[in-house]
N, C-alpha and C positions, 0 to 999 in steps of 0.2 A: 231287217237282218237278208243281206243277201251272198250267198258263197261265207257265211260263218261269219260276217263281217259287218258290225252295226255301220247303218247307212244316216242312221236321224232323221231319216224319212217319217212319216207319220203312216201306221197302217189303217186307211181309210179317213172319212171326214173328220174334222176336226170337231170333239163334242163341243154340244153349246147349251146352255141353259138345265133345262130339267134333263135333258138326257147323258147329259155328265154326270147327276147325282145317280142318276138310273145305272151305269154305267162302273161308278163306284162300289155300290152296291153287291153289284153281280159278281163285279172282282172279289169283292170282300169275301163273298161266300164260298167263291170257286176256289179260294184261297186259305182260308179259314183265318181272317183278319177280321178279330175283334173291334170295329167301328169306335164303340165306345169308348177302347183306350187309344185311338186315332187320333191324328192332327191334319188340320189342312189349312189352307192361308190363299189367298185372294186378293186382288184391288180392284175388283169388275162386281157391277152392280146383278151382272150374270149368272152369275156364280153364287148366288146365295143360297137354292137348294141345295147348290152341291158341299157352302161348309154346314149345312142345318145336318149332312149324313155323318159325321163326328161329334163328338166330347168337346173336343177340345179344338178351337176354331181362333184362326184372329187375319182381320182385315189391315192390309197395307194401303197407305195414303189412300184411305176411300174420300168417293166424292161423297155429296151430302144425304142421297137416298142408302147407300152403304151405310154410312156413319150411323144411322137413324137405328139402323136394323141391328146393328154391330150392338149398341146401347141398350136396345130394347131384350137381344139374347144373354145381356154379359160377355159378348163376345171380345175379347184383347184388340186393341187398336191402335196400330202402330204406325207413325210417322217420320218418314227419313226427308231431308233434303239434301240436295244435288251440291254436291261440292264446287264452289266457286272456280273456276280459272284464275290463275294465280297472277295478280295486278302487277301493274310494272314497278311499284314502290319493292314488290317482293322478287322479283328478275333481279332487282339494282340492287337491293340488299344481299341477295345469296350470290350475285354476281362482285359485288365489295367484300361477301366474305370468302371466296376462291383467292381471291387478290392476297387479303391478310395472310392464307394460305404461303403462298407464295413469296411471300414479303418474311414472315417469319421463316421459312425455310433457307432463304437464302442469308438470313443475318447467322441465322444455327449454322448454317454449313459453314461458311465462313470463318467462323468461332474453332469450331470441330477440327479444321482444316489447320486451322494455325495454333491450336492449341492439343490435336491428339487426342483430344478427349469427345471421339466420336457419339458415345452413350451419350452422355452429361449432354452435348447439344441436341441430341435427337429426341431426349426427353423433354428439354426445354422446348424445342419446337412444337414438339406433340400437346406439350400441354397449355403454352403459349395461347399457339395457334385457334385451338379449340377453345379456348376460353373467348378470342377475340372472334371468331367464326359464329359461335353463338352471339355474343353480345351486338352484335353488327346486325345479324337477322331476328333480333327480338326472343331468341329462345332461352328461356329461362328454366331451371331445373329446380324441383322439389323433392330434394331428398330425406326420408326420413331412415335412420338407424347407420347414418352415415360413421359413427362410432367401426361399424363391424368391418368398414374398408382396413382399418387400421390396429384393430385388433391382433389379427395376427399375420405375420409376414415372414415367409412366402404361402399363399395361398391358390387353389384354384379358384377363382370365382366365374363363377356361370351366369348368363346373363339369357332371357330372352330375345330372338332376335326379328326385327321383321324393317326395319330402316337402314339406310345409310347413316343415318344421324344417329344409328347407339354408339358409334365408332369414338366418335367426336364427344358425346355424354361420358363416355366410359372412360378416355384419356382425361378428360376435364374434373373427373372427380378421383382417379387412382393416381395422377400424377406422374410418379415416379417410380421405378423397381418392378416394370410390370411388363411382361410381352406376352405372343398370344400365339394365336393358330389360325392361317386363313386359307382360301384357296386361292391356288397356285396363278391365275388368272389378275391377282392384285397386285402380282410383283411385277409385272408390264407396267402397270398403271405411273403415268410421270407424277414425281414428286413424292407423291405416298408410298410409292413400292419402296422407292430409294429409303424412305423415313422410314418404315416398316421393317427393314431389311437392317437398316443402322440398330433398332429395336431388337434385335433378335427375333423377329417374327420366324414361325417356320410357314411354308408353302406347300399346303397340301393337294394332290390331284384328289377329287371324290370319285372319279370314275375309277380311279386304279387302287383297290384296297390295300394290295401289299406297299406301295409306293406311299401311301398314307401313312399307316402303321410304323413306316421305317423313319419318314419325317419327323413323325413325335417323340420317336425314343431320345432325339437330343434336347426335348423338352423336357422330359425327367432331368436328364443333369443340370436346365437352366432351375428347375423348383431346388434342387440341390445345392446349388450354389448360392441361392437365395433371393431367387428371379420369382415375382409370382405371374402364375398366366391366367389370361382372359380367355374363355372359351364359351360359342354356344354349342351348347349340348344339343340344340336342332339341327345341326351340323348347316345352316340356310337361312335365308330370310322368310320367315312363314307367309302365306297368299293371305292370312287374316287376321284378325287379331286374335284367335283361337291357338295355343299350344300346338307345335308340330311334336312326334313323337322324340325322346330324347334318347340319344344315342351313345355308347357304353366309354368311348373313347376319354373322355374328361374323366370319366369315374375311373377308369385302370390308370390312368396317367396320375392321380390322384392318392390312390391306393400304394404304387410302385414308388411313391414321393414320399408317402406319408405325412400329407401337409392337408388344412381341413378345405374342406368346399363350403363357399362364402356363395350364396344364392341373391343375385340382382336382378329385382324385379321391376320391370320397364315396364309400364303401365299404357301408356298413349303416345309412342313415340312417333306411330301411326300420321298421327293428327299433323304434325308439324312437318314431315316429311315422308310419301307414299313409297309405297315396296317401288324400286326401281327411278325414282324420280330422283333429282340432285337440286332441286328448290326448296329452297328454307320456307317456313312461314311462320311466322310470329304464335308464340303459344308457351307452357309450360308443362314440360316435360316431369312425367311424377315418376318417382325411383322409391326402390322397398328395399334395403341392405337388410337381409334377416341374417339372423346368427349363424356362427359355424357350425359345420356337422363336422366332426370328429371322426375319420375314418381309419384310424389306428385299430379298430376292432372288426372291421368288416373282411367280410369273406367273400374271395372271389365267386362262390358257387352261391350267393345268397346275393350278386350284384345287381339280378334284375329286380328284386324286391329293393335294395336301395334306391336305382333309379326311380323305380315308382313312387316311393316315397318322397324322394328331392320334387320330382314333376308333380306330384299332388300337393304341395306347399306353394309350386311356385303356380298353381291354378286356385287356390282355396285364396290365396293372397290376391290375385285377380278378380277373385269373384267377389272378395269383400274385402276391400282395400280398407286398410288400418286408418282410424280416423285420427287427428292429431289430438 
């Protein structure tokens, strides 16, 4: 700490071996921390004494000596492999997928202009291009509870957001009669921005709460007109597979429009496309669509409880994925 700011520097020499264990015990004693209720992990043989200071220890990608100690101490042993670089085939398939998006968009645009049926054209583009892109890149969708996608329309579809691939998965599943909310920057994206505008998406400024609320008001009218809404209640892509905090916007929209909330839980999309990546990797995205929530009897004063309930169901589904 320097002038009230964290510098990231180390206070003193780095601790090693037994000195680290001694420092942990001293720190715990000073701050009244119960080490028998504490956790620690490491990947180095030099930290064996440190691991023995706590009740819950784990070793990560251990070498042989540390692995043997972990086995004798009944410590948890975790093994992770580094993600491989994208192969030439993966890059080629991803390029082919985006070419498919361009071609279907051109075909749909011609249809929309010549017939005047712009929304129908946009829905055809979104569903067809998503199907094609996923097929070209070897991405499959394993969906449970698909009937809940059609059980009640219009609805507010909530999904946990980790990757750009979520959009293609959802458009492939929902097919038609859907619009949504996304960040304003997407409106400037070539092809995609025009497509989402044709689908009546609302573009919001996440840094301006007032304008974001105003942008959501037409969405309620769309619900009343019969269009469903797809929203990521976390507000952005999460950095890890762990759920981010759910925001209130989607819940207010559902309550004001009087339509159900349908949770769409996506389990492993980041394996096919990491956050901030545009490359598709082959695999199977697992999706579980849960039964709709009837919000007609919900009260605004209890909205935090309702949000917590829905987020808990998302988390419980992710933690204990239903077997077919």
